[in-house]
C-alpha positions as CSV (number, residue, x, y, z in Angstrom):
1,M,0.0,0.0,0.0
2,V,1.1,3.6,-0.7
3,V,-0.1,6.4,1.6
4,C,0.2,9.8,0.0
5,G,0.6,12.5,2.7
6,G,2.3,12.3,6.1
7,G,0.0,14.4,8.2
8,L,-1.9,12.9,11.0
9,A,-4.4,11.2,8.6
10,G,-1.6,9.7,6.6
11,V,0.3,8.6,9.6
12,A,-2.8,7.0,11.1
13,A,-3.6,5.3,7.8
14,A,-0.1,3.9,7.4
15,C,0.1,2.7,11.0
16,E,-3.3,1.1,10.8
17,A,-2.5,-0.7,7.5
18,A,0.8,-1.9,8.9
19,G,-0.9,-3.2,11.9
20,L,-3.3,-5.1,9.6
21,G,-0.3,-6.7,7.9
22,A,0.1,-4.5,4.8
23,R,3.6,-3.4,3.6
24,V,3.3,0.3,3.5
25,T,5.2,3.1,1.8
26,L,4.3,6.6,3.2
27,V,5.1,9.5,1.0
28,E,5.3,13.1,2.3
29,R,6.4,16.2,0.4
30,R,7.8,18.0,3.4
31,P,10.9,16.8,5.2
32,F,9.0,15.9,8.4
33,L,5.8,14.0,9.3
34,G,2.8,15.6,11.1
35,G,1.2,17.7,8.5
36,R,-0.4,20.9,9.8
37,A,0.4,20.0,13.4
38,F,4.2,20.8,13.4
39,S,6.9,22.7,15.2
40,F,9.7,24.7,13.8
41,T,12.5,27.1,14.8
42,D,11.4,30.7,14.5
43,A,14.1,32.4,12.3
44,A,13.8,35.8,14.1
45,S,14.1,34.5,17.7
46,G,15.8,31.2,17.3
47,R,13.1,29.6,19.5
48,E,11.2,26.4,18.8
49,I,7.5,27.1,18.4
50,D,4.4,25.2,17.2
51,N,2.6,26.4,14.1
52,G,-0.5,26.6,16.3
53,Q,-1.6,25.8,19.8
54,H,-3.0,22.3,19.3
55,V,-4.9,20.6,22.2
56,F,-7.0,17.5,22.3
57,L,-9.9,16.4,24.5
58,G,-10.5,13.2,26.5
59,C,-13.1,12.2,23.9
60,C,-10.4,12.1,21.2
61,T,-9.9,8.3,21.6
62,A,-8.5,7.7,18.2
63,Y,-5.8,10.4,18.5
64,I,-4.9,9.2,22.0
65,G,-4.8,5.6,20.7
66,L,-2.4,6.6,17.9
67,L,0.0,8.3,20.3
68,R,-0.2,5.3,22.6
69,L,0.7,3.0,19.7
70,L,3.6,5.2,18.7
71,G,4.9,5.4,22.3
72,T,4.6,9.2,22.5
73,L,1.5,9.5,24.7
74,G,3.9,10.1,27.7
75,A,5.0,13.3,26.0
76,T,1.5,14.8,26.6
77,T,-0.6,15.8,29.5
78,L,-4.3,15.1,29.9
79,Q,-6.4,16.6,32.6
80,R,-8.3,14.0,34.7
81,R,-11.4,16.2,34.3
82,L,-12.0,19.5,32.6
83,D,-10.8,22.5,34.6
84,V,-10.4,25.8,32.8
85,A,-10.4,29.4,34.0
86,V,-12.5,31.9,32.1
87,R,-11.6,35.6,32.4
88,D,-13.2,38.7,31.1
89,R,-11.5,42.0,30.3
90,A,-12.6,43.5,33.6
91,G,-10.5,40.9,35.5
92,R,-13.4,38.8,36.7
93,T,-12.6,35.1,36.6
94,G,-14.8,32.0,36.8
95,R,-14.2,28.3,36.1
96,L,-15.7,25.6,34.1
97,R,-14.8,22.5,36.1
98,A,-16.1,18.9,35.8
99,A,-17.0,17.2,39.0
100,P,-16.7,13.4,39.6
101,V,-20.4,12.7,39.0
102,P,-22.1,11.1,36.0
103,A,-22.6,13.1,32.8
104,P,-24.3,15.3,31.9
105,F,-24.4,16.6,35.5
106,H,-20.6,16.8,35.9
107,L,-20.5,20.5,35.0
108,S,-23.6,21.5,37.0
109,A,-21.8,22.9,40.1
110,S,-19.3,25.0,38.3
111,F,-21.9,26.3,35.8
112,A,-24.2,27.3,38.6
113,A,-21.5,29.7,39.9
114,Y,-20.3,30.8,36.4
115,P,-20.0,34.6,36.8
116,H,-20.1,35.6,33.2
117,L,-23.8,34.9,32.7
118,T,-26.7,36.2,34.6
119,V,-28.9,33.8,36.6
120,G,-31.5,33.9,33.8
121,E,-28.9,33.3,31.1
122,R,-27.5,30.3,33.0
123,A,-30.9,28.8,33.4
124,A,-31.6,29.3,29.7
125,A,-28.2,27.7,28.8
126,V,-29.0,24.7,30.9
127,R,-32.2,24.2,29.0
128,A,-30.3,24.4,25.7
129,L,-27.7,21.9,27.0
130,L,-30.4,19.5,27.9
131,A,-31.9,19.9,24.5
132,L,-28.5,18.9,23.0
133,V,-28.4,15.9,25.3
134,A,-31.8,14.8,23.9
135,L,-30.9,15.5,20.3
136,R,-30.8,12.2,18.3
137,P,-28.1,11.7,15.7
138,G,-30.5,11.9,12.8
139,A,-32.1,15.1,14.0
140,R,-28.6,16.5,14.7
141,D,-27.4,15.8,11.2
142,A,-30.5,17.4,9.8
143,L,-29.3,20.7,11.3
144,D,-26.3,21.0,8.9
145,D,-28.0,23.7,6.8
146,R,-28.4,26.0,9.8
147,T,-25.9,28.0,11.8
148,F,-25.4,27.0,15.5
149,A,-26.3,30.6,16.4
150,D,-29.7,30.2,14.8
151,W,-30.3,27.0,16.7
152,L,-29.2,28.6,19.9
153,G,-31.5,31.6,19.3
154,D,-34.4,29.1,18.9
155,H,-33.5,27.7,22.3
156,G,-33.4,31.0,24.2
157,Q,-29.8,32.1,23.9
158,S,-29.0,35.7,23.6
159,E,-26.1,37.1,21.6
160,R,-24.4,38.0,24.9
161,A,-24.8,34.4,26.2
162,I,-23.4,33.0,22.9
163,R,-20.3,35.2,23.2
164,R,-19.7,34.6,26.9
165,F,-20.3,30.8,27.0
166,W,-21.1,28.9,23.7
167,D,-18.3,30.5,21.6
168,L,-15.7,29.7,24.2
169,I,-16.1,26.1,23.0
170,V,-17.2,26.6,19.4
171,L,-14.4,28.8,18.4
172,P,-11.4,26.5,19.3
173,T,-13.1,23.3,18.2
174,C,-14.8,24.5,15.0
175,N,-12.5,27.3,14.2
176,D,-15.2,29.9,13.8
177,R,-18.0,31.7,15.7
178,S,-21.5,30.1,16.2
179,D,-23.0,32.4,13.6
180,R,-20.7,30.9,10.9
181,V,-20.7,27.2,12.0
182,S,-22.9,24.4,11.1
183,A,-25.3,23.6,13.9
184,A,-24.8,19.9,13.2
185,L,-21.0,20.1,13.7
186,A,-21.3,22.3,16.8
187,A,-23.9,20.1,18.4
188,Y,-21.7,17.1,17.8
189,V,-18.8,18.8,19.6
190,F,-21.0,19.5,22.6
191,Q,-22.6,16.0,22.7
192,E,-19.3,14.1,22.2
193,G,-16.9,16.3,24.1
194,F,-18.9,17.8,27.0
195,L,-22.2,15.9,27.6
196,R,-21.7,12.2,26.9
197,T,-19.0,11.3,29.5
198,G,-17.5,13.0,32.5
199,G,-13.9,12.8,31.1
200,G,-14.7,13.7,27.5
201,S,-14.1,17.4,28.0
202,A,-10.7,17.0,29.8
203,I,-8.1,19.0,27.9
204,G,-4.8,17.5,26.8
205,W,-1.7,19.1,25.3
206,P,1.8,18.0,24.1
207,R,4.8,18.9,26.3
208,V,7.2,18.8,23.4
209,G,7.2,20.3,19.9
210,L,4.3,19.1,17.8
211,T,6.5,17.4,15.2
212,R,8.2,15.3,17.9
213,V,4.8,13.8,18.9
214,V,4.8,11.8,15.7
215,D,8.2,12.0,14.1
216,P,10.4,10.0,14.3
217,A,8.1,7.6,16.3
218,A,6.0,6.9,13.2
219,R,9.0,6.2,11.1
220,D,10.3,3.7,13.6
221,F,6.9,2.1,14.0
222,L,6.6,1.5,10.2
223,A,10.2,0.5,9.7
224,A,9.8,-2.2,12.4
225,R,6.9,-3.6,10.3
226,G,8.7,-3.5,6.9
227,G,7.4,-0.1,5.9
228,T,9.2,2.7,4.2
229,V,8.9,6.5,4.7
230,L,9.8,8.8,1.8
231,T,10.0,12.5,2.9
232,G,10.7,15.4,0.6
233,R,8.9,13.6,-2.2
234,G,5.8,15.0,-3.8
235,V,3.1,13.1,-5.5
236,A,2.5,13.8,-9.2
237,A,-0.3,11.4,-10.2
238,V,-2.2,8.5,-8.7
239,G,-3.8,5.6,-10.7
240,E,-5.6,2.5,-9.8
241,R,-2.5,0.5,-8.8
242,H,0.3,3.0,-8.9
243,V,1.6,6.3,-7.7
244,E,3.9,8.6,-9.7
245,L,6.2,10.8,-7.8
246,R,7.5,14.2,-8.9
247,G,10.8,13.4,-10.6
248,G,9.4,10.4,-12.5
249,E,9.6,7.6,-9.9
250,R,6.7,5.1,-10.1
251,L,5.5,3.2,-7.1
252,E,3.4,0.1,-7.7
253,A,0.6,-0.4,-5.1
254,D,-2.1,-2.8,-4.3
255,G,-4.0,0.1,-2.7
256,V,-3.5,3.9,-2.3
257,V,-4.7,6.2,0.5
258,L,-4.9,9.9,-0.5
259,A,-4.3,11.7,2.7
260,I,-3.7,15.1,1.2
261,P,-5.8,18.4,0.9
262,P,-8.8,18.2,-1.3
263,R,-7.5,20.5,-4.1
264,M,-4.3,18.5,-4.3
265,A,-6.2,15.2,-4.3
266,H,-8.3,16.5,-7.2
267,E,-5.2,17.5,-9.1
268,V,-3.2,14.3,-8.8
269,A,-6.2,11.9,-8.9
270,P,-9.0,13.5,-10.9
271,D,-10.6,10.1,-11.5
272,A,-10.8,9.4,-7.8
273,V,-11.7,13.0,-6.8
274,P,-13.7,14.2,-9.9
275,H,-14.6,17.5,-8.2
276,E,-12.8,19.7,-5.7
277,P,-15.4,19.8,-2.9
278,G,-15.3,23.6,-2.3
279,L,-15.1,23.5,1.4
280,N,-13.3,26.9,1.7
281,A,-11.0,27.6,4.6
282,S,-10.9,29.2,8.0
283,P,-7.7,30.8,9.3
284,I,-5.9,30.6,12.7
285,V,-3.4,33.1,14.0
286,N,-1.1,32.5,17.0
287,V,0.9,35.2,18.7
288,H,3.9,34.2,20.9
289,L,5.2,36.5,23.6
290,W,8.3,35.9,25.7
291,Y,8.6,37.9,29.0
292,N,11.5,38.0,31.5
293,R,9.3,36.8,34.4
294,P,6.0,35.0,35.0
295,V,2.9,37.1,34.2
296,M,0.1,34.5,34.6
297,D,-0.4,31.5,36.9
298,E,-3.0,29.3,35.1
299,P,-1.7,26.9,32.4
300,F,-4.3,28.4,30.1
301,E,-7.4,30.6,30.2
302,A,-10.3,31.4,27.9
303,V,-10.9,35.2,27.6
304,I,-14.3,36.7,26.9
305,D,-14.9,39.6,24.5
306,S,-11.3,39.8,23.7
307,P,-9.1,39.3,20.6
308,A,-7.0,37.1,22.8
309,Q,-9.5,34.3,22.8
310,W,-7.3,31.7,24.5
311,V,-4.1,32.4,26.3
312,F,-1.7,29.5,26.9
313,N,1.1,29.6,29.5
314,R,3.6,27.5,27.6
315,S,6.2,27.8,30.3
316,A,3.8,26.1,32.8
317,M,2.5,23.6,30.2
318,D,5.8,22.5,28.8
319,H,8.2,23.1,31.8
320,A,10.7,24.0,29.0
321,G,12.2,27.0,27.4
322,A,15.2,29.2,28.2
323,P,15.8,30.0,31.9
324,G,14.3,33.3,32.9
325,E,11.8,33.3,30.1
326,H,8.0,33.2,30.4
327,H,6.3,32.1,27.2
328,L,2.7,32.9,26.4
329,A,0.9,31.8,23.2
330,V,-2.3,33.5,22.3
331,S,-4.5,31.5,19.9
332,I,-7.1,33.3,17.7
333,S,-9.5,31.1,15.8
334,G,-11.6,32.2,12.9
335,A,-9.1,34.9,12.5
336,R,-10.3,36.5,9.2
337,G,-9.4,40.0,10.2
338,E,-6.2,39.2,12.1
339,V,-4.7,37.2,9.3
340,E,-4.5,40.4,7.2
341,V,-2.8,42.5,9.9
342,P,1.0,43.0,9.5
343,R,2.8,40.8,12.0
344,D,4.5,43.6,14.0
345,E,1.2,45.5,14.3
346,L,-0.6,42.4,15.5
347,A,2.1,41.4,18.0
348,A,1.9,44.9,19.5
349,A,-1.9,44.8,19.7
350,I,-1.9,41.4,21.4
351,R,0.8,42.5,23.8
352,D,-1.3,45.5,24.8
353,E,-4.3,43.2,25.3
354,V,-2.2,40.8,27.4
355,E,-1.0,43.6,29.6
356,G,-4.6,44.7,30.1
357,L,-5.6,41.2,31.1
358,Y,-2.6,40.4,33.3
359,P,-1.3,43.3,35.4
360,R,2.0,41.6,36.1
361,A,2.8,41.8,32.3
362,R,2.7,45.6,32.4
363,G,6.1,46.0,34.1
364,A,7.7,43.0,32.6
365,E,10.3,43.2,29.8
366,L,9.2,41.7,26.5
367,L,12.1,39.5,25.3
368,G,10.7,38.6,22.0
369,S,7.6,37.9,19.9
370,A,6.5,35.8,16.9
371,V,3.3,35.7,14.9
372,V,2.3,32.5,13.0
373,K,-0.5,32.8,10.5
374,E,-2.2,29.8,9.0
375,P,-4.7,31.3,6.4
376,R,-6.0,27.8,5.4
377,A,-5.7,26.2,8.8
378,T,-8.9,24.1,8.6
379,F,-11.8,23.8,6.3
380,A,-14.6,26.2,7.0
381,A,-17.2,24.5,9.2
382,A,-20.0,26.4,7.6
383,P,-23.6,25.2,7.1
384,G,-24.0,22.8,4.2
385,Q,-20.6,21.3,4.4
386,A,-21.7,17.8,5.2
387,S,-23.0,17.1,1.7
388,R,-19.7,18.1,0.2
389,R,-17.4,16.0,2.5
390,P,-16.7,12.7,0.7
391,G,-16.3,9.4,2.5
392,A,-13.3,7.1,2.2
393,A,-14.4,5.3,-1.0
394,T,-13.7,6.7,-4.4
395,P,-14.7,5.8,-8.0
396,V,-11.3,4.2,-8.5
397,P,-11.0,0.7,-7.0
398,G,-8.3,0.5,-4.3
399,V,-8.0,4.2,-3.9
400,A,-9.4,5.8,-0.7
401,L,-9.5,9.3,0.8
402,A,-8.4,10.4,4.3
403,G,-8.1,13.8,5.9
404,A,-10.0,15.9,8.5
405,W,-11.9,17.4,5.5
406,T,-13.5,14.0,4.6
407,D,-16.8,12.9,6.2
408,T,-15.8,12.0,9.7
409,G,-18.7,13.6,11.5
410,W,-16.1,15.7,13.4
411,P,-15.0,19.3,12.6
412,A,-11.5,19.8,11.4
413,T,-9.6,18.3,14.3
414,M,-6.7,16.0,15.0
415,E,-9.2,13.4,16.1
416,G,-11.1,13.7,12.8
417,A,-7.9,13.3,10.8
418,V,-6.8,10.2,12.7
419,R,-10.3,8.6,12.4
420,S,-10.3,9.2,8.7
421,G,-6.9,7.5,8.3
422,I,-8.0,4.5,10.2
423,R,-11.2,4.2,8.1
424,A,-9.3,4.7,4.8
425,A,-6.7,2.0,5.6
426,R,-9.4,-0.5,6.6
427,H,-11.3,0.3,3.4
428,V,-8.2,-0.4,1.2
429,V,-7.1,-3.4,3.1
430,G,-10.6,-4.8,3.2
431,A,-10.7,-5.2,7.0
432,P,-14.2,-5.1,8.5
433,E,-15.0,-2.8,11.4
434,G,-14.1,-4.3,14.7
435,R,-11.6,-6.9,13.5
436,P,-10.0,-8.1,16.7
437,Y,-6.9,-6.1,17.5
438,G,-6.2,-5.5,13.9
439,G,-5.1,-1.9,14.1
440,I,-5.1,1.3,16.1
441,T,-8.8,1.4,17.1
442,D,-8.9,-2.2,18.3
443,R,-5.5,-2.0,20.0
444,F,-6.7,1.0,21.9
445,R,-10.0,-0.8,22.9
446,M,-8.0,-3.7,24.1
447,L,-5.7,-1.6,26.2
448,V,-8.6,0.3,27.7
449,G,-10.5,-2.9,28.4
450,S,-7.5,-4.5,30.1
451,R,-7.1,-1.4,32.3
452,R,-10.7,-1.5,33.3
453,R,-10.6,-5.2,34.2
454,S,-7.4,-4.8,36.2
C-alpha cells in the first residue's frame, strides 16, 4: 500500500495498515511528518514554536490511541477532568470544572457559579444543553444547513450568552463563531466532548514540539513492520494500482490512500476525486510572547470579548524554554481580520491586550515575539458542508481518501484526521470494522478494556 501524505491522517492510515499486515510506503512532500500540526525554529528569535496551539480532548480516543501506539503519549498531559479558568477584560474570573459525577451533570456545580452569565442566562443555557443531550443523531445531522447561532436563538440564547459561553467552546473546536458554524457540527462537539461522558471534556496538550509527537516515532513504527517512509517527495499522479512521484519515480501499489488536501487530491487523482469539494478555509493566528518573568499563573485561560481568545502559559504547560523566560501563546480562531494585519502590528496589539488582562505583564520586559499565520488552517465548518465532504471510498477501486476534510462527523480536528486515516486504511485493506486487535482502534480498545478489568 502507498499512503500519500504524512499528516496525522496519513500517519494513522499507514500505521493502521501496517498493523493489519500490509507493507506500507508513506510519501510526504515535506521533510517531516505531522502535516499541519508541526513545530519549527522561528528564524527571528531562534526559539522552537508550534505552528498553532493544538490541544485535544479526552473524547479524542483515536488520537490518544495513535500516540499510545507510537509510544509518545507520555509526551503529553491530559487533565483528569475539565478544569479551565474563564476571564473577562474587567479581570473577573470564573471556572468551568467537571465534578466526579455522572454526565451530563458533571458541569452543574461550576456552571451554577459561572459569573459571566446572569442567573437567567445560566438557566436558559442549561435548558439548551439538555436539548442537546436529547438530540438524536439523525435530528442533529439534519441541522447541517443552519448555523449554530440560529439553533441557539431558537433555544433562548441571547447574543451575549453566545459570546460569553457557547463561543468559548465553538471557536477553538470548529475554528469559527457560532454564527458561521454548522449547527450539526457544533452540536456534535457538545454532545461528544462535553455531555456524553465526564472525562470527554478534559483538555490535553503536548509537552514537546508538535513534530516530535509523531516524528520519528511513526518512522520507527513503520520500519519495524517492513514499511518505508519517503519524505521530501511530492506526488504527481495516482492511478488504480500505482503512484507517480515528482521526478518520475513510479511506485506500484495494491492500494492507495490519498491523505492530502482536497485541491491537491483532485489535481493528482481526478478520476478518484472528480470535483474539488469547495469547502473553503478558515484561518488561525497564533501570537507568541516571551517575557522576562511569569505574568500569569494558570496553564491556560479562555478570555471573553477579547481578541486574545485563549491564552496559553507555555512555560507552565511545557516546563521547558530558556531559563528566565516566560512564554505565552495567544490563539485566535476564525481569524479572518487578524490574518490580514501585519505581524509587527498584530504582535503589538496582542501585547497591549495581554498587559490589560494580566497586570504583572505591564512592568515585565518583552524579550521577543513571533506571529504564526495559517490562512488555510482548517476547512470552514459552515452550514451545508456535510453534503460536500466525501467518504473514504472513491470511484477508483483500491484508492481511498483520508483527511480531516473528509466525512468523519467531526469538525477539522486532529481526532477527525486520525479517524479518517483508520477508516481509509481499513477500506483499502478490506478489513471489516471491529476486526479483533487488527489496528489502532482495536488495540486502543484492548488496552482500555484491560485497564478497566485490572
